[in-house]
C-alpha positions as CSV (number, residue, x, y, z in Angstrom):
1,M,19.4,13.7,-23.9
2,N,22.7,15.1,-23.1
3,A,21.7,18.7,-23.9
4,R,18.7,18.1,-21.7
5,R,20.8,17.2,-18.6
6,F,23.3,19.9,-19.3
7,W,20.4,22.6,-19.2
8,I,18.7,21.0,-16.1
9,L,22.1,21.0,-14.3
10,A,23.0,24.5,-15.5
11,I,19.5,25.9,-14.1
12,I,20.0,24.1,-10.8
13,T,23.3,25.7,-10.5
14,C,22.0,29.1,-11.3
15,L,19.3,28.6,-8.7
16,F,21.8,27.4,-6.1
17,I,24.2,30.3,-6.7
18,G,21.2,32.8,-6.5
19,L,19.9,31.5,-3.3
20,L,23.5,31.6,-2.1
21,V,23.7,35.4,-2.9
22,F,20.4,35.9,-1.6
23,Q,21.4,34.2,1.8
24,T,24.6,36.0,2.1
25,S,22.9,39.3,1.6
26,R,20.4,38.5,4.3
27,Y,23.3,37.4,6.8
28,A,25.2,40.8,6.1
29,A,21.9,42.8,6.9
30,L,21.3,40.8,10.1
31,K,25.2,41.2,11.0
32,S,24.7,45.0,10.5
33,N,21.4,45.0,12.7
34,V,23.2,43.0,15.4
35,I,26.1,45.4,15.4
36,S,23.6,48.4,15.6
37,L,21.8,46.8,18.5
38,Q,24.9,46.0,20.3
39,R,26.1,49.7,20.1
40,M,22.7,50.9,21.2
41,E,22.8,48.3,24.2
42,M,26.2,49.9,25.2
43,D,24.8,53.4,24.8
44,L,21.9,52.3,27.1
45,I,24.1,50.9,29.5
46,K,26.2,54.1,29.7
47,T,23.3,56.3,30.2
48,G,21.9,54.0,33.0
49,K,25.3,54.1,34.8
50,E,25.4,58.1,34.5
51,L,21.7,58.1,35.6
52,D,22.7,55.8,38.8
53,A,25.6,58.2,39.5
54,N,23.4,61.4,39.3
55,I,20.8,59.7,41.5
56,A,23.5,58.9,44.0
57,K,24.5,62.5,44.0
58,L,20.8,63.7,44.3
59,V,20.1,61.3,47.3
60,S,22.9,63.1,49.6
61,L,20.9,65.1,52.2
62,E,23.9,67.6,52.3
63,R,23.4,68.4,48.6
64,I,19.8,68.7,48.8
65,E,20.0,71.4,51.8
66,K,22.8,73.2,50.0
67,A,20.5,73.4,46.8
68,A,17.7,74.4,48.9
69,L,19.6,77.2,50.6
70,K,21.1,78.2,47.3
71,N,17.6,78.7,45.8
72,G,16.3,81.0,48.7
73,M,14.8,78.4,50.9
74,Q,15.0,78.5,54.6
75,I,15.0,76.0,57.4
76,A,11.7,75.8,59.1
77,A,12.0,77.2,62.7
78,P,10.3,74.9,65.5
79,E,7.3,77.3,65.7
80,Q,6.7,76.8,61.8
81,R,6.5,73.0,62.1
82,I,3.3,71.3,62.5
83,I,3.1,67.6,63.9
84,I,0.8,65.1,62.3
85,T,-0.1,62.1,64.2
86,D,-1.5,58.9,62.4
87,I,-4.1,57.6,64.9
88,Q,-4.1,54.1,63.3
89,A,-0.3,53.6,63.2
90,G,0.6,55.9,66.2
91,N,3.4,57.3,64.1
92,K,4.3,61.0,64.2
93,Q,5.3,62.8,61.0
94,E,6.8,66.2,61.0
95,A,5.7,68.7,58.2
96,S,7.1,72.2,57.7
97,T,5.2,75.2,56.5
98,N,6.7,78.5,55.4
99,G,5.7,81.0,57.8
100,I,2.5,79.4,59.1
101,P,2.6,78.7,62.9
């Protein structure tokens, strides 16, 4: 009877240790995944901040005008502008064309 109890206790102990090792390995894998996701989150936040800064630079009308002039565009003369009137809203919008009076 003592030998039987010993083997049952030994089997239960082995199962317990095996499950403990399995759980520990799962915990380590999850921890590495969390660290990887945190790094990815920090990279995305950094990229988002850089994009916000680039958008702020590109919104500047002076920068847009300088870039347009640098690329060979010209400011439309008054005779090159067409005024479009929205009849329903009564708003006037100005559109410029290149060389079309």
